[in-house]
C-alpha positions in Angstrom: -4.5 -8.1 6.7 -6.2 -11.0 8.6 -4.4 -14.3 9.0 -6.6 -17.5 9.2 -5.5 -20.6 11.0 -5.8 -23.9 9.0 -5.7 -27.4 10.2 -2.9 -28.5 8.0 0.8 -27.6 8.7 1.5 -27.1 4.9 -1.2 -24.4 4.4 -1.8 -20.9 5.4 -4.5 -18.3 4.6 -4.9 -14.5 4.9 -7.6 -12.0 3.8 -7.2 -8.5 2.7 -9.7 -5.8 2.0 -9.1 -3.7 -1.2 -9.2 -0.1 -0.3 -7.4 3.2 -0.8 -4.2 1.6 0.9 -3.6 -1.0 -1.6 -5.3 0.2 -4.8 -4.1 1.7 -8.0 -5.4 5.2 -9.0 -7.9 3.4 -11.3 -9.6 1.7 -8.4 -8.1 -1.8 -8.7 -6.0 -3.8 -6.5 -2.3 -3.1 -7.1 -0.1 -6.0 -8.3 2.4 -5.0 -5.8 -0.1 -5.4 -3.0 -1.0 -8.9 -4.2 2.7 -9.9 -4.2 3.2 -8.4 -0.8 0.2 -10.4 0.7 1.6 -13.6 -0.9 5.1 -13.0 0.4 3.6 -12.3 4.0 1.4 -15.4 4.2 4.3 -17.6 3.0 6.5 -15.9 5.6 4.0 -16.7 8.4 3.8 -20.3 7.1 7.6 -20.7 7.2 7.9 -19.2 10.6 5.3 -21.4 11.9 7.2 -24.5 10.7 10.5 -23.2 12.1 10.1 -21.4 15.5 13.0 -19.4 16.5 14.3 -19.0 12.9 14.3 -16.0 10.7 12.4 -16.7 7.5 13.0 -14.2 4.8 11.7 -14.1 1.1 14.4 -14.4 -1.4 12.2 -14.6 -4.6 8.7 -13.6 -5.4 7.1 -14.2 -8.9 3.5 -13.8 -9.8 1.0 -13.6 -12.6 -2.1 -11.4 -12.3 -5.0 -12.9 -14.3 -8.1 -10.7 -13.3 -8.5 -7.3 -11.7 -10.3 -6.8 -8.3 -12.2 -3.6 -7.6 -11.9 -1.5 -4.4 -14.4 -2.8 -1.8 -13.8 -6.4 -2.5 -11.8 -8.8 -0.3 -9.2 -11.1 -1.5 -8.0 -14.4 0.1 -4.5 -15.8 -0.3 -4.3 -19.5 0.0 -0.6 -20.7 0.4 0.5 -24.3 0.1 4.0 -25.5 0.9 5.6 -27.1 -2.1 9.1 -27.7 -0.8 10.4 -27.8 2.7 14.2 -28.1 3.1 16.5 -27.2 5.8 17.2 -23.7 4.3 14.6 -23.2 1.6 10.8 -23.3 1.6 8.8 -22.9 -1.7 5.2 -21.9 -1.5 2.5 -21.7 -4.0 0.0 -18.9 -3.2 -3.3 -18.5 -5.2 -5.2 -15.2 -4.4 -8.8 -15.3 -5.0 -11.5 -12.7 -4.8 -14.8 -12.9 -2.8 -16.6 -15.0 -5.5 -13.8 -17.5 -5.5 -12.2 -16.4 -8.8 -8.5 -16.7 -9.2 -6.9 -13.2 -9.3 -3.2 -13.9 -9.0 -1.0 -16.9 -8.7 2.4 -16.3 -6.9 5.4 -18.5 -6.1 7.4 -17.5 -3.0 10.8 -18.9 -2.0 11.9 -18.2 1.7 15.2 -18.6 3.1 15.3 -20.1 6.6 18.1 -18.6 8.8 18.8 -20.4 12.1 19.4 -18.0 14.9 22.3 -18.2 17.2 21.8 -20.9 19.9 19.1 -22.7 18.0 
């Protein structure tokens, strides 16, 4: 997975190659791998907004709308929908290399203040 910096504080992006590590036996990107990508990119975004805090996913819900074959690369585009003191909600759209929507995922992160912060 490759994280890509963005100029806005409320967005985050990451790329992932579809290969033998994240595909189904049929040669398509696993839905679980898509959800993991979305949770990771949203977690990085929340962590960037809250340095020194632990940001953990508490809910991930996605819809997969198109298959992606092994060899392609997908990009997750995360945009912050809500930023509270303890909860962040992210909308993550995952697209293939042609820019077509593959999955749309909603991630809720819980922000835990560490001791002394």
